[in-house]
C-alpha positions in Angstrom: 9.7 -5.9 6.8 12.7 -7.4 8.5 12.7 -11.1 8.9 15.3 -12.5 11.3 15.0 -16.0 9.8 15.9 -15.3 6.2 15.7 -12.9 3.2 12.7 -10.6 3.0 12.3 -10.6 -0.7 11.1 -14.2 -1.1 7.5 -15.0 -1.6 5.8 -18.3 -0.7 2.4 -19.4 -1.8 0.3 -21.7 0.4 -3.2 -23.0 0.4 -5.4 -24.4 3.2 -6.4 -28.0 2.7 -7.9 -30.7 4.9 -4.5 -31.7 6.3 -3.4 -28.1 6.9 -1.4 -25.5 5.1 0.3 -26.9 2.0 2.8 -25.2 -0.3 1.6 -24.4 -3.8 4.3 -25.8 -6.1 3.4 -23.7 -9.1 1.8 -20.4 -8.0 1.4 -19.1 -11.6 -1.4 -21.7 -12.1 -3.5 -20.0 -9.4 -3.7 -16.7 -11.4 -4.8 -18.0 -14.8 -8.3 -18.7 -15.9 -9.3 -22.3 -16.9 -10.9 -21.2 -20.2 -10.0 -23.6 -23.0 -10.1 -21.0 -25.8 -8.8 -17.5 -25.9 -11.4 -14.9 -25.3 -11.6 -11.2 -26.1 -10.4 -8.9 -23.3 -7.9 -11.3 -21.8 -4.1 -10.9 -21.6 -1.4 -12.6 -19.6 1.5 -10.8 -17.9 4.5 -11.8 -15.8 5.0 -9.9 -12.5 7.9 -10.2 -10.1 7.0 -10.7 -6.5 10.2 -10.7 -4.4 12.5 -12.7 -6.7 9.8 -15.0 -8.1 8.2 -14.4 -11.5 4.4 -15.1 -11.4 2.1 -15.3 -14.4 -1.1 -13.3 -13.9 -4.1 -13.1 -16.3 -5.8 -9.7 -16.7 -9.3 -9.5 -18.0 -11.1 -6.4 -19.4 -14.7 -5.8 -20.4 -15.8 -2.8 -22.5 -19.6 -2.2 -23.0 -21.6 0.7 -24.3 -22.7 2.9 -21.4 -26.3 4.0 -20.9 -25.3 6.8 -18.5 -23.7 10.2 -19.4 -20.8 9.3 -17.0 -19.3 6.0 -18.1 -18.1 3.7 -15.2 -14.5 2.7 -14.6 -14.3 -0.3 -12.3 -11.0 -2.1 -11.4 -10.2 -5.1 -9.2 -6.6 -6.0 -8.5 -5.1 -3.0 -10.5 -4.8 0.6 -9.7 -7.8 2.6 -10.9 -5.7 5.7 -11.7 -3.3 3.7 -13.7 -6.1 2.2 -15.8 -7.5 5.7 -16.3 -4.1 6.8 -17.6 -3.9 3.8 -19.9 -7.4 4.5 -21.3 -6.3 8.1 -22.2 -3.1 6.8 -23.8 -5.0 4.2 -25.8 -7.4 6.8 -27.0 -4.8 9.4 -27.9 -2.0 7.3 -29.2 -3.7 4.2 -30.6 -7.1 5.5 -31.6 -9.1 3.1 -29.4 -12.2 4.9 -28.2 -13.6 4.4 -24.6 -15.4 7.8 -24.1 -18.9 6.3 -24.3 -18.2 2.9 -22.7 -18.2 1.4 -19.3 -14.8 -0.2 -18.6 -14.1 -3.1 -16.2 -10.6 -4.4 -15.5 -9.7 -7.3 -13.1 -7.0 -9.8 -12.3 -7.8 -13.5 -12.2 -7.6 -15.1 -8.7 -7.6 -11.8 -6.8 -3.9 -11.0 -7.4 -3.0 -7.4 -6.7 -0.7 -5.9 -9.4 1.2 -2.9 -8.3 4.2 -2.7 -10.7 4.0 -0.6 -13.9 5.3 -3.7 -15.9 1.6 -4.8 -16.2 0.7 -1.6 -18.2 1.1 -3.3 -21.6 -1.0 -6.3 -20.7 -3.7 -4.1 -19.3 -3.7 -2.0 -22.5 -3.8 -5.1 -24.7 -6.7 -6.6 -22.7 -8.5 -3.3 -23.1 -7.9 -3.0 -26.8 -9.0 -6.7 -27.2 -12.2 -6.1 -25.3 -13.0 -2.9 -27.2 -12.5 -4.6 -30.6 -14.1 -7.9 -29.3 -11.2 -9.8 -30.8 -9.0 -12.2 -28.8 -5.3 -11.8 -28.8 -3.2 -14.3 -30.7 -2.9 -17.6 -28.8 -0.1 -18.0 -26.3 0.6 -14.2 -26.0 2.1 -12.8 -22.9 2.9 -9.1 -22.5 4.9 -6.9 -20.1 6.2 -3.3 -20.3 5.5 0.1 -18.8 3.6 2.5 -21.1 4.6 6.2 -21.1 2.2 9.1 -21.8 3.7 9.3 -25.3 2.6 5.7 -26.0 6.1 4.2 -25.8 6.6 0.8 -24.2 9.5 1.0 -21.8 11.7 -1.7 -20.6 11.2 -3.3 -17.2 13.5 -5.0 -14.7 14.1 -8.8 -14.9 12.9 -9.0 -18.5 14.8 -12.2 -19.2 13.5 -13.8 -16.0 9.9 -12.8 -17.1 10.5 -14.3 -20.6 11.8 -17.5 -19.2 8.7 -18.0 -16.9 6.4 -17.2 -19.8 8.2 -19.8 -22.0 8.1 -22.4 -19.2 4.3 -22.1 -19.1 4.0 -22.3 -22.9 3.6 -18.6 -23.9 5.5 -18.6 -27.2 4.7 -15.0 -28.1 6.0 -12.3 -25.8 5.3 -8.7 -26.4 7.5 -6.3 -24.5 9.6 -3.1 -24.8 11.3 -4.5 -27.9 8.1 -3.6 -29.7 8.8 0.1 -29.2 5.5 1.8 -29.7 2.0 1.0 -28.4 0.4 0.8 -31.8 3.0 -1.7 -33.0 2.6 -3.8 -29.9 -1.2 -3.9 -30.4 -0.7 -4.9 -34.0 1.8 -7.6 -33.1 -0.6 -9.0 -30.5 -3.6 -9.2 -32.9 -1.5 -10.9 -35.6 
């Protein structure tokens, strides 16, 4: 939308406190869980909102289904995108989800819309399916094609800089060309 007072591609984060609305100095901290140790089914990505990079944690849960039609539940991510990623993981990486209920959510209620989150979603799903956490301080971003390739995304250097600023020393992106290699890199 047009904003007559300034640029429209800037994003500000504010929270309501006792003294009124206060700016959040580091919005990335809002969208990360407070867990001390890495847990299976969790992966961090960097999204771009306007011109600002924001770190968002994705969480996935994969459990054996008791019904003939397994459930697919998403919160904060597009359900059809998750369905596509499940198919790619099954076909290209050999991770099976056919008899499991799958839940995918973002921490803090953030809504991810860009395809750059594909790799982090896939890694969270693979981690949840194997019940193994990713290597500590891992961050991932990249678009996943139907062929299982990890494609480059815009503002990759800005995303890497934000990840490094927040202590994520291991970044998995399009440089790790194929999904299977990306998953192997993430699990060590």
